[in-house]
N, C-alpha and C positions, 0 to 999 in steps of 0.2 A: 303536242304540250311542251313548251320550252322548259330547259333547265331551271330558271327563274320564272316564277308564274305567280301572279296574284288575280283573285276571283273579283266579283261585285261585291260581295259583303265585306272583303277586306278593304278594298278601293274606297267605298263610302263611309267607311269607318275612320274617321279622322284621327283619332288616337293611332290607329294604327298605320294610315297611309303617310301621315305627316311626321312618322319617325323613321322613314324610308327616303334615302335620298340617292340620287343619281350623280355621276360625275364623267364628263367627257372631255379629253384634253387634246393638245395639238402638241408638238416637239418643241414649242417656242416658250412654254410657259403659261401660255392662254388655257382658258377653260370654260365649258359650260356647268351649270349645276343647278339643281332643283330638287324637290322632293317629287315621287313617283308620279302624284298627279298634277305637277308644275305648279303648285301654289307654294310661293318662297316664303321661306321661314326664317331666313338668316339675312344678314346684309351683305354676306358673302355670296348668296345665291344670283345666278344671272344666267342669260343665254348668250351673250358677248363679253366675256370679260378677259381685257387684254391690256398689255403693258402700255404704257403710253411716255415715250420718250421726252418728248417736249415738254411734259408737265413734271413728272419724277421718276419716270423709268420703273413705276410701279403698277401692279395690277389695277384697272379701274373696271368698275360696271358700265359697260355702254348701253347696252340693251338688256333691260331688266327681266321683261317676260314678253308673251305675246298672248291677247285676249283673242279667243276666238268664237265665232258665232255661227251658227246655220240658219239661213232665213229659208223657210219653205212656207208657200202658200200664205206668203206676208206676214209670217210668224217667225220673231226671231227667238232662237234656243241659244241661250249662254253656255258657252262649253268651260268657260275658266271660273276660277274662284280665287278671290284676295281677302284677306282677314284684316279688320280692324279692332281697335280697342272696345273691351266690353265684352269680348267672346263674339262678335257679330263678324260673319263671314258673307261676301255677296261679290258675285252672282254667285249661285249655288250648283256649277256646273259638274261639279263631281257626282252628283245625283245621276247623271247618264252614263258614268263610267260602268264598262262590263268586264273589262279586261285587262292585264298587263302583263306581257311577254318580252323575254330578254334577247330571245333570237329569232330570225338571224340579227334583228337588230331592235334596240328598245322601241315596244309599240304599245301606244293606248288605243282601246277599241270602245267608242261611243256608240249609245243605242238611244235614238231621239225617235219614239214613235216607230213608225216604218224604215227610218233612215239608220243606217248602220255606216259608222265614218271612224277611220283610223287616222292617227298621227303618229309618225317617227321622227327620230332628229339624230343627226350626227354631225361630229366637230370634224372638220377636215384637218388630214394630219400635217398638211404643208402650208396651210395659211391660216390666218385669223378670220375663219368663216364658219357659220352653222348653216347647215342644210336641214331643213323640215320638209317631210313628206307628207300631206294630206292625201286620203285616198276616199272617195265615195264608193264603200262597198255594195251598199243596196240601197234603194231609193225607187219610188215610184214614177218620179217626175226630176227633171233638172233641179238643183238647189244652189243658193247663192252662199260663199264663203266669205265671211267678214273677218277682216282681219286689222287689230289694233295694236301697234307697237308700244311699247311702255318705256321710256328711255330715264335714265338715270344720270348717268355722265358725272362720276364722283368714285374716287378712291375705295376701295373694298372695306376699307377700316371706318367710313364714315358715312352719312346719310345724306339724301337729297331734299333740300326745301324749295320749296316755291319762291320763285324771284321773278324781277323785271329785267333781270340782265340776260334771260336765254334768247337765244336765237330763234325767232320762231318761222324764219322763211323756210323754204326747201327747195330743191332742184329737181326736176324730171330726169330721171334716167332710163335705159333700157327696160321696159316694162316693171317701173317701180319708180322710188324716189330717194333722194340723200338727205340727210340732215346733220348739223353740226351745232349742238345747243350752246357751246362755248368755245372761243378761240384757243388755240394752240393743242386742242382736241383732234382727234380723227374722227373724219365723217363715218356715218353709218349708212351704208347702202343697203335698202331691202328692194328686193327683185323678184320677180316671179316667173318660173316657167311657163306661163300662159298670161297673156296681158290682162292687168286687171284695171279697175278703175280705182283712182285716189281722190279721196275727198279731204281737201287740206282744212282742218278745223282744229287748231291749237288749242291745248286747254292743259289745266293741271289737275292730277288725281289726288287727293289730299289724306293723310292718315293711314296708310298703308303699314299695316303691323307686323313684326317678324316676331314671333313669340318665342324662338331660341335667344333672340337678343335680350329679350325680356327677363327671361329666366337666369341669362347670364348677368343681368345687372346693369345693361347699357342700354343707352337711347335706342330704342326700338320702334319708332314710327317714321315714315318718309313721304315725302309727296314725289310723284313720278309725273313726267311730261307726256304728254301724248298729243303728236304733231297732227294726226288725222287717222284716217283707215281707209283700208283697202276692200275692194269687193271684186270677187272673180266667180262667175258661174261655173258649177260642175255636173256632170252628168254621170249616172250609174257606171261604175268600173274606172272611172278618170282619176288620174292622180295630178296634184298639183305639187312643186318644188318651190319653197322659198328660199332665198340665199340671203343671209343676213352677214354682212362683212365689211371690210375697210377699203374695198376697192370695186369698182364697177366690174362684173364679169357679163359673157354672153350669155343669156337665159335660154340659148337653144342648147346649151351643155349641161343644165342643171341636172336632169333625169339621169344621164348617164354619169354624172361627178358624184351623185348618191349612190349609185349600185357599185361604183368602183371604189369608193369608200367603205363601203360595206365590205367587200370584197379582200380588203387589204387588211382588215382587222382579225386579230384572233379569235374566234368565235367563242362567246361565255355560254357554251354548253356543257362545260364540267368543273369541278372544283378548282382541278389544276389550271385549267385554261382561265380561269378567273383569276388567279393568282398571277397567271403569266402576262394577261391583259394589263392587270393594275400595276404589273412591275414596269411595262412599257411606259405608262402616265408619267413615271417621274423623271425619266432620261429626258432631259431639255437641251437644246442648244441655242445658246444666247449670245448673241455679238461673238460669234464664232468658238464660243466656247462649250464644252460639253458638262453639263453638271447636273445634280442630282437634287431635285425639291425634295425638302424634308416631308412635306404633308399637304394636302389639300383639303380646304381651300385657302387657309391662311399663312400657311408655311413659305418661307423662300428655301434658301439655300443655307444647310448648317453644317459644319465642319465634321464635327462628331458624328452626326447622322449620316453623312455621306460616305465615310470610311466603314462604318458598320454594315452599312446598306448596300454598299457597292458591289462585294461579291456575289450577294444572293440575287440583286437585280441584274448583273450582267454575265457572271461565269456560269451561273447554273443555266442561262439561257442561251449559253454559246456566244455571248456577245463579248469576245474579247477586246475587239478595237474600241467598243464603247468605255471597257473598263480602261484600258491605256488612256484614252481620251481624258476622262473625267481624272486620272491622276494627273495627267499634264495640266489641267486646269488648276487643280490643288496646289501643286506645286509651284506654279508659277507666284502664288500669294505666300508662300513659306518665310517667314520673317523671325528672326532670333529663334529658330529652332519649334516655331508655333504657326500652326494653320489659323487660320481665320474662324472663330467659331459662326459668327454671324455677319452678314454684310460682306461689302466687297469693296477693294481699293481704298479711296479715303474714308470710307464709311465700314471699314471692316474693325470687327471686334476681335482682339485676341485675347480671349478670356477663358479657354479651355485648355485644362493641363493634359486632357486625354483624348484630344483629337489627334494629335502627334503619334500618340500610342498605338491607337487604334490603325494607322497607317501601316504598321509593320505587319499587324494582325492580318489587314488586307492582302498584302504581299503573301503571307504566308498560305491564304485561301487560293490565291494565284497559282503558286507552286503545285498545291494538292489537285487543283481540279483542272488544273491543262497539263501537268506533269513537265512543264517548263521551268529552269531553275537558273540556268547559266545567264538569261538576259537580266535577273533581278538586280544581281549586282552591277552590271554594266549600265543599266538604266537610272538605278534606284540607289545603289550602293554609297554614293558620296552625300545623298540626303540622309540616309540611315544613320551614317557616321556622324555627319554634321550635327542631327538633332540629338544624339547620345552625348557628344561632347558639349552641346549649348546646356542640356539639361543637367549635366555634372559641373558646370562653371556656373551656373545661374542663369535665369532668363526672368521674363515678365512675372508678375502675380506670385513673386518669391518662391519660384520652382527651383528647385535645389537639391542636388545629391548630396546627402550629409556622409560624414567619414565613416558611418556603419554600412553605407550602401543603399540606404532606403531614400525615396523620393519625398521630399517635402514639398508640400503646396499650399498656396492660400495665403490669403490677409483678411484682418479684420473688416468684417461689412461685404464681403465678397464670396460667391459660390463658383468654384472654378471646376468642380467635378460636374457629371451629368445630373446629377440633383442639385439643381441650380434655382429653384424658385425663391423669388424675392418678394416679401409681404413688408410695406412700409419701411422700404429702405433695409431691412435686414435678410440675410438667408434664412429659410425655414429651416434648412439643414445644412449650417455650415461647413461643417468636416474639414476645418483647418488642421494640418498637420499631417501625418502619415496616413493617407487613405487606402483602405485594404485593395480594393481594386486598382487604383492607380499603380500601386507598387506591384500587385501582379503581370499588370500590362508592362511595367517598367522591366521587371525581370524578363519577361516573354522576348521583348525589343531588344534587350542588351543580349540574350543568349541567342538569337536569331542573327544578327548582325554579327556576332562571334562566329556563328556555324559557316558563315557567308564570308567572312574575312579569312576565316583557315582555309577554305575550298579555293579561295582565290589569292591565296598568298599574301595577303596585307598582313605582313609582320609586324608594323607599328601599333596596328590598333590590337592585334593579338597581345602584344607584348604589354599594353597599357592596360588592357581590360581581362585578361585570361584568367586572373585569379578573383576577379569580384563575384563571379556567381555563386562561388562556395561560400564567400563573407557573407553575400545577401541572403541565403537562405538561412544561415544561422540566426542573421539578424530580425528576418521576418519572423521566423518562428518566437523567438523571444519578444517581439512586439507585439504579436497579433494572438499568438495561441494561449488557450487555457486550458489544461487537461481537463479540470473539473467542468467547467461550462461546454467543454466539447464541442466549440467551434471557435469561429475568428472574430476578433474586435472589427468594429466597422472602421474607426478611426483611433489614431492614437497621437496624442499630444504629450508634452513634456511633464504635463501634470495629471493627465487623466487618460484613460481608456474607454471608449464608447462601446458598449455591449447592446446595443439594439441590433436585434435579428433583423438584417437585411440581405436582399440577394447579392450585393456588392461583392461579399466573400466567394461567391460561386466562382468567380474569374480565377481565384487561385486553384481552383480544381479543373477548369474548362480549358484553359488555353494550352496551346501546343507545347509549351514549357511551363512547367508548373514549379513553385517554390516550395512545396510541402509533400510530405511523403504520404502513403497509402491511408494509413490509418486517421490522419487529419481530413485527406479528400472525402473518404466514407463517412466521418462525422458531419462535416460540414453539408454534403449532400443529404444526409439524412435529415438534419434539422430544417433546410430548404424545402425538402420535399413534404414534411409534416407541418410546417407552420409558415409556407409561403406559397407553395404551388396551387393553384386553381385551374379549370379547365380553358381560361381565357390569358395565363401567363403565369408571372410571379408578382405576388403582392411587394410592395415596396417597405412594407414594415409588418413586423407580427402582430395578428391581433391581440396577441397576449400583453402587447406594450400598452400602457395607458394613453400613448399620443398616437394610437392606431385610429386613423379616420376610413371607414368603410365604404363612405358614397363619395363620389366625385360630382358635385352638384351645387348650384349657387353662384353668387356673384364672384368676381374676380379673386378678391380675397379668400372667399370660403373655398374655392378651386385651388388657388395655391397651396393653402394649408394641407389640403389633401394630397396634392399632386404627387408628394415622394414620401406620404406618411401613410399608407397602406393600399392606394390606387393600383391596379393592376397595370402591367406594362409587358404585352405579348411578345415583343423582340427579345426579352430576356430568356423565352424558351430555345432559343439557338445554343445558348451556354449551356441550359440544363441538360438538353440532349447531347451537347458535346460530353459534360460530366458523367452522364450515364452510361455512354459508350465506352468512355476511357475507364471507367471502373469496372463496367461488367460486359464488357465486348459485346457479342453478339446475342447475349441473352437479354439484352435492353431493346432488342430491334421492336418487341411487340409493345411496350411500354411508349417506346417514341412514336410508333405508328400510330397508336390509340390517341396520342396528344396530338398529332397532326391531322388526324382525322375529326378530330372533336371539334377543329374551327371550320368544317364544310357546312355547318347549319348557321354560322355567320354570314354566309352569302347573301342571304336572302333578309338580311338585317341591317339596319342604322345605313352605312355605305353600301349600297347594292353590288356584290360582286368584289369587295375588297374588304380591307380589316381596319378598325376604328384605331383610334391614338392610343385611348386606355380604356380601361374598364373598371367597374365598382370592384372593390374588394372583398363585398359581401354580396352572396346569392341573391338575385339570379345574374350577377355580374353584368349588368347593363353598361352598354357602350357611351362614351363620353369624348370628350374632345374632337379633334379633326376627324372627318369621315372616313380619310383614307391616308395612312402613314406609311411610309415608305420602308423603315427598318422592321417594321412588322411583317410586310409582305415579303421584305427579302430574305428574313430568317426563317421564315415559314418554308419558302423554297429553298433555302440552304438546308433545312432540316430533310426537305423530300431528297435532296440530292444526297445525303449521307445515306438515306435508307435506299438507294437505288445503287448506290456505289460502296456499300459496307466495307467490303473487303480493303478496296485501295484505302479508304478513310482510317480503317483501323491500321494497317499498315504503316500510313504515315503518320499518325499520332503514337505508335510504338517508337518507331524511329527517334520522335523528338523527345520522346520520354527518357530514350536511352541515352541520348546525348545530353540532356539536361542534367 
């Protein structure tokens, strides 16, 4: 039995099977995704989802799904299922499912009478191409496999509707056919390892429903175009591989290509291997740039997420080259001391105060995990001092260091920290002023830059900034600490201190350079553990707060109102582990190990073999948001690295504490 396995009773239970999704990607940002029974429940699902440079350079669903049937003794058994309004599902092919296995590749087993049939699929790592292998395991006679491609040809955020503009013609290619629904789009080539018969009968299939979009308050039905169908004869023991891609290939190589792709993959045969496999999926190379996708299926590159996720996705996996390539890509877009939080080039949005500060933290992780330090100042020193100087003078979004050393950020109507949800044009958590985690990150960045400047004899920087850390520590304590409350304010303005219990104050404890003494660290960690810690991460707001929302569900407004008001974020466990080890040393190992181990059961939930974006703040902590999130995977891998290299980690943190 494979590491992740589902049986007949689970697969035919739609409440169970439709809640579990698969994701396979390549290294160019393309992907294939659906539920484990290949019934699409999101507009983001599809088997060939690829960027379209001539349209908008965004991901588009070209091939939505494939409808399979087995024809035996002149009777057709439909193996697929689609959903329609009113709770209707047709055909009901899921009733033939017997088993799902994750190794050596995702595999579904069907039984139709005396016929046993398997389906496997894999996304090629170097091309925009899906390979599907069908095998007739058991049969008393030859059967016919009938394949219908369902084409969408639309942006992942939109839906397809029947129209008269679609190109209904096709072209024969080797063992298959080629289609192009609209001008400007790529052609889709569907080819078989064995020559099939193609019957061209173009038609629309109407009102296919995506239940997750219905739940999320979006338009949720679409029409898909079926240009025709293929038929191929199969005998017992025979396999047929289908290639769906953007270029014509030689069918003779499909079987070998499928096997080779499986061999290239890290097997998903353990918890840690699932994390490693998921980590690979976020690192993409687009237009000769190496970048990190923040999450699948709907995120692109985010600056903040990139720097938080970078060490865990690369350094813990000994991928130093990829770490440096991502750094190079990000630094090419550094402007006015800021990294773009979203978008690229002319479409970049520079609205994050902390992305630039996480850049320093990423470099600290590089020093810790590689033991290399000399090249940091050489390669990144001018960027580090440049960001410090720019923030001090002032930059976009009213970011500026005040005379007390604290960093002010934000403007009315904008959200520039990671808690950035907007509803009706207004931030849900505006946090304008001195934000606690921003200032903890600012202090950490300044101290680390001073450390490297001293070691590299940069006298001018040391002269200008050498006395500021001490002044900052005093200002920080005066602004954020309250002895009676025994924790840190979340943000401070000239007129007010916000005392909502949130995880942001944890960064003042967890970062290599901390601005607070031991008593404050201990108090902060205690309240975070008591009010925010869950098995899935940290709540974004204490349940004791009247504004707390324990479930992340509903339309976009309802979800955005809950996003940072109690919803749980797994990536924050990385900081929690840092804080545990910082305060309690090796005695915290067991607690941190248990925290890491608790996520193993998630491997067979929601996004199979990966970690979802967020979880409910209330038990049983149901998954929500994107099915695979980069910084969640990254921070779990970093926690594992800490556990495996605890002596080196503790020595490093002790050195920083002494210097800070």
